[in-house]
C-alpha positions in Angstrom: -4.4 3.8 28.2 -0.8 1.2 28.0 1.4 2.4 25.9 4.5 0.7 27.5 7.0 -0.2 25.0 10.0 2.5 25.0 12.6 -0.4 25.1 11.7 -1.7 21.9 15.1 -0.7 19.4 13.2 0.4 17.0 16.5 1.7 15.3 16.8 -1.9 13.7 13.7 -1.6 11.4 14.7 1.0 9.0 17.7 -0.7 7.3 16.5 -4.3 7.1 13.2 -3.2 5.8 14.6 -0.4 3.0 15.9 -3.4 1.3 13.0 -6.0 1.6 11.0 -2.9 0.0 13.0 -2.3 -2.9 13.6 -5.8 -3.9 9.4 -6.8 -3.5 7.5 -3.4 -3.7 4.7 -3.4 -5.8 4.3 -1.5 -9.6 1.3 0.7 -8.5 0.1 3.4 -10.9 0.6 6.0 -8.5 4.3 5.3 -7.8 5.5 5.7 -11.6 5.6 9.8 -11.2 5.8 10.0 -7.2 4.2 13.6 -7.9 2.5 15.1 -5.1 -1.2 15.2 -7.4 -1.0 11.3 -7.9 0.8 11.0 -4.3 -2.0 12.8 -2.7 -5.4 11.5 -5.5 -4.1 7.7 -4.4 -4.2 8.1 -0.6 -7.8 9.5 -0.8 -8.5 7.0 -3.0 -7.5 4.5 -1.0 -9.0 5.3 2.4 -11.3 2.3 3.3 -11.1 0.5 0.1 -8.7 -2.0 -1.5 -5.4 -1.3 -3.6 -7.0 -3.9 -6.5 -10.4 -2.0 -6.4 -9.0 1.3 -7.1 -5.9 0.9 -9.8 -8.3 1.2 -12.6 -10.3 4.2 -10.8 -7.5 6.0 -10.5 -6.1 5.3 -14.3 -9.5 6.5 -15.3 -9.6 9.6 -12.9 -6.1 11.0 -14.1 -6.4 10.5 -18.0 -9.8 12.6 -17.3 -8.6 14.9 -14.8 -4.3 15.1 -15.3 -3.5 17.7 -12.4 -4.6 20.4 -10.0 -6.2 22.8 -12.0 -8.3 20.6 -14.1 -9.7 18.8 -10.8 -10.1 22.5 -9.5 -12.6 22.9 -13.0 -14.0 19.9 -13.1 -18.3 20.0 -13.3 -19.3 18.1 -10.1 -21.6 15.5 -11.9 -18.5 14.6 -13.9 -16.3 14.6 -10.7 -19.6 12.4 -9.2 -19.5 9.9 -12.5 -15.3 9.4 -12.5 -16.1 8.4 -8.9 -19.0 6.3 -8.8 -18.6 3.1 -7.3 -15.7 4.4 -4.9 -17.8 5.1 -2.4 -17.7 7.9 0.2 -18.5 10.2 -2.0 -17.3 13.4 0.3 -14.3 12.2 -0.5 -14.2 13.4 -4.0 -15.8 16.5 -2.7 -12.9 17.1 -0.3 -10.7 16.7 -3.5 -11.7 19.3 -5.1 -12.0 21.7 -2.7 -8.3 21.2 -1.5 -7.6 21.5 -5.4 -9.2 24.7 -5.6 -7.2 25.7 -2.1 -3.8 25.1 -4.2 -4.7 26.5 -7.1 -6.2 29.8 -5.6 -4.1 29.9 -2.3 -0.9 28.2 -3.6 -0.5 28.8 -7.2 -1.0 25.5 -8.1 2.2 24.3 -6.0 1.6 21.4 -3.7 2.7 22.8 0.3 5.3 20.3 1.0 5.2 20.8 4.8 2.4 18.5 6.9 1.5 21.5 8.6 0.0 23.5 5.5 -0.8 20.2 3.7 -3.4 19.4 7.0 -4.8 22.9 5.8 -6.3 21.4 2.8 -10.3 19.6 2.9 -10.2 16.1 3.8 -6.3 15.9 4.8 -5.4 15.1 8.4 -2.5 13.7 10.1 -2.1 10.6 7.9 -2.9 11.9 4.5 -0.5 14.5 5.6 2.4 12.7 6.4 2.2 10.5 3.6 2.0 13.2 1.0 5.0 15.1 2.4 7.5 11.7 3.3 6.1 9.8 -0.2 6.0 12.7 -2.6 8.3 14.9 -0.8 11.1 13.1 1.0 10.1 14.6 4.2 10.8 12.7 7.2 7.4 12.2 8.5 5.4 9.5 9.8 2.4 8.3 8.0 0.3 5.8 10.4 -2.3 4.3 8.6 -4.3 0.7 9.6 -1.0 -1.5 7.9 1.4 0.3 9.8 -0.5 0.5 13.6 -0.5 -3.6 12.9 3.2 -3.4 12.0 3.8 -1.8 15.0 1.6 -2.9 17.5 3.2 -6.6 16.3 6.6 -5.9 16.5 6.7 -4.2 19.8 3.8 -7.1 21.1 1.7 -3.7 22.5 -1.7 -3.9 23.7 -2.8 -0.5 23.4 -6.1 -0.3 21.5 -5.7 1.4 18.2 -8.4 4.0 18.7 -6.7 5.2 22.2 -6.0 8.8 20.7 -2.7 9.5 22.4 -1.4 5.7 20.5 -1.2 7.5 16.9 0.9 10.0 18.0 3.3 7.9 20.6 3.5 5.5 17.2 4.8 8.7 15.1 7.1 10.2 17.7 8.3 6.6 18.2 9.2 6.4 14.3 10.0 10.1 13.7 13.4 9.2 15.9 14.6 6.7 13.6 13.4 8.0 10.2 16.5 8.2 7.8 17.2 11.1 5.9 15.4 13.5 4.3 14.7 12.4 0.2 14.4 8.8 -1.4 15.4 6.7 1.7 12.5 8.6 3.5 9.9 8.4 1.0 10.6 4.7 0.7 10.5 4.0 4.4 7.2 5.3 4.9 5.8 3.2 1.9 8.1 0.1 3.4 5.9 0.1 6.6 2.9 0.1 4.4 3.7 -2.2 2.0 4.9 -4.9 4.8 1.6 -4.7 6.4 -0.2 -5.2 2.9 2.0 -8.2 1.5 3.1 -10.0 4.8 2.2 -8.7 8.0 -1.5 -9.5 7.2 -4.7 -8.9 9.3 -5.1 -12.8 9.2 -2.7 -15.8 8.6 0.2 -13.1 8.6 3.4 -14.7 6.5 5.7 -14.1 9.1 8.4 -16.7 7.3 8.7 -14.1 4.7 9.0 -10.9 6.7 12.3 -8.8 7.2 11.8 -7.9 11.0 11.1 -11.5 11.7 14.0 -11.5 14.0 12.8 -8.9 16.3 9.1 -9.2 16.2 8.2 -9.9 19.7 4.3 -11.1 18.9 5.9 -13.6 16.3 8.3 -15.0 18.7 5.7 -16.3 21.1 3.0 -16.9 18.1 0.5 -14.1 19.4 1.0 -11.9 15.9 -3.0 -12.2 15.4 -3.9 -10.9 18.7 -2.6 -7.8 17.9 -3.1 -4.6 16.8 -6.0 -4.4 19.8 -9.3 -3.4 18.7 -12.4 -2.2 21.2 -15.4 -4.2 20.0 -17.3 -2.7 17.5 -20.8 -1.6 18.3 -23.7 -3.7 15.9 -24.3 -1.5 12.4 -27.6 0.4 12.8 -30.6 -1.1 10.4 -32.6 0.6 7.8 -35.1 -0.5 5.9 -36.0 1.7 2.6 -38.3 1.7 0.0 -36.7 2.5 -3.5 -38.7 3.3 -6.5 -37.6 2.5 -10.5 -40.0 4.6 -11.3 -40.4 4.6 -15.4 -42.2 6.9 -17.8 -41.8 7.7 -21.4 -39.5 10.2 -21.2 -37.0 7.3 -19.0 -36.1 6.6 -15.4 -36.4 9.1 -12.4 -33.7 9.7 -10.5 -33.1 12.8 -8.3 -30.3 14.4 -6.0 -30.4 12.8 -2.1 -31.1 15.8 0.9 -30.0 14.5 3.5 -28.5 11.4 5.4 -26.3 8.8 3.9 -24.9 9.7 0.5 -26.1 13.0 0.6 -25.8 15.3 -2.6 -25.4 12.4 -4.9 -28.3 10.8 -7.2 -30.4 7.9 -6.1 -33.3 6.4 -7.1 -36.1 8.0 -5.4 -36.5 6.5 -1.8 -38.0 6.6 1.4 -37.3 5.2 5.2 -39.6 2.4 5.5 -41.3 3.4 8.3 -44.3 1.4 10.2 -47.6 2.2 8.5 -46.2 3.5 5.2 -46.9 1.4 2.1 -45.5 1.8 -1.3 -48.6 3.4 -2.7 -48.8 5.9 -0.3 -45.2 7.2 -0.8 -45.7 7.6 -4.5 -49.4 9.4 -3.9 -47.4 11.9 -1.4 -45.2 12.7 -4.5 -48.4 13.3 -6.7 -48.8 9.8 -8.4 -51.9 9.0 -8.5 -52.1 6.8 -11.4 -49.0 4.1 -11.6 -48.7 0.2 -11.9 -46.2 -1.7 -9.3 -44.7 -4.1 -12.1 -41.8 -5.7 -10.1 -40.2 -6.0 -6.5 -37.5 -7.3 -4.8 -34.8 -7.0 -2.2 -31.6 -5.5 -1.8 -28.7 -5.2 0.7 -25.9 -2.8 1.2 -24.0 -2.3 3.8 -22.3 1.0 4.5 -19.2 0.8 7.7 -22.2 2.3 11.0 -25.1 1.4 8.6 -27.4 -1.9 6.9 -29.9 -0.9 4.2 -32.5 -3.7 3.8 -34.0 -2.0 0.6 -37.1 -3.1 -0.9 -37.2 -1.9 -4.5 -40.1 -1.5 -6.8 -40.2 -1.1 -10.4 -43.3 1.3 -11.1 -44.4 2.7 -14.7 -46.4 5.5 -14.7 -46.8 8.7 -16.9 -45.5 11.5 -15.4 -43.5 11.8 -12.3 -42.1 15.3 -10.4 -38.1 13.8 -10.6 -35.7 14.3 -13.8 -35.6 11.2 -16.1 -33.2 9.5 -18.1 -33.2 6.5 -20.5 -30.8 3.2 -19.6 -28.2 4.8 -22.2 -27.7 7.8 -20.0 -28.0 6.9 -17.0 -25.1 4.0 -17.8 -23.0 7.4 -19.4 -23.6 10.3 -17.6 -25.5 10.1 -14.4 -23.2 8.6 -11.4 -25.4 6.3 -9.2 -23.5 4.8 -5.8 -23.7 1.5 -6.0 -26.4 1.0 -3.5 -28.6 2.4 -6.2 -27.2 1.3 -9.0 -27.8 -2.6 -8.5 -31.4 -2.0 -8.2 -31.4 -1.3 -12.1 -31.3 -5.3 -12.4 -34.9 -5.1 -11.3 -36.1 -3.4 -14.5 -33.2 -5.0 -16.7 -34.4 -8.3 -15.6 -38.1 -7.8 -16.2 -37.8 -6.5 -19.5 
């Protein structure tokens, strides 16, 4: 635990950063209204996901579920279909849980204080601060990856960003220099995020365009890319899977995963490819005795902590103990995570 940069004059940051932000901020769909619902939705979608990837999802989601009441009442399968491809599906479930909390406990009105916001499912310190400051103009810091990077470089602070007390330290330092409540507070939160996204990038930061260039300690001695300090990540755990695209006269089989990664979402039936298990034995364990293995292909999917090596099989059989859908229904109605949806090329190319 390090944290020794209290001598940095952080009060010099808000004024130039606000001027820069108002001149250079991006036109993002969730910024147009500034409403609590769209602010909250965008912050949840942007977790672990790039801005460009989120834009289309956000606009489709809001068109289908324009307010907290619509989200609270949405059927789960429809919700998962709207979220399909964004990954981290627990985010969508927590969105709906929180929407129901807001409807049932707050009469459909978003709470505005961080303490109350943190009572909502899926809302932690960062998201609560972001909603409170961006949507309500509260003096509430929101320290995400971009903000960690900006402040770590400004202060040239070697504290690892996964040090638990570091976030609290940065939040307290920011709170001391936050502008007054209202538009300035909202814009200041977004300006820190925007600077990290557009200028103070992880690699090749555009320091020549930075409004804080004159006070940044890391820029002065050319050590920008050494900050923020991160502990080395452990290697990803690898799992080998057999994935079966089982085609019957009634359609292609899917089921909901009962455990592990992606629990609760649809998949093509799959099993861990343990030593000694063959694809034929796996199919027989599901009660299928007469089938044809038509084609196979390898696929890979990488999660945050796990790497899946998937061997997919196209299987032809008369009957199987799973739900069945046509290709058109799989495209239009069923939410399949990217890890499994990519396997559809096995059938499409084989046909």
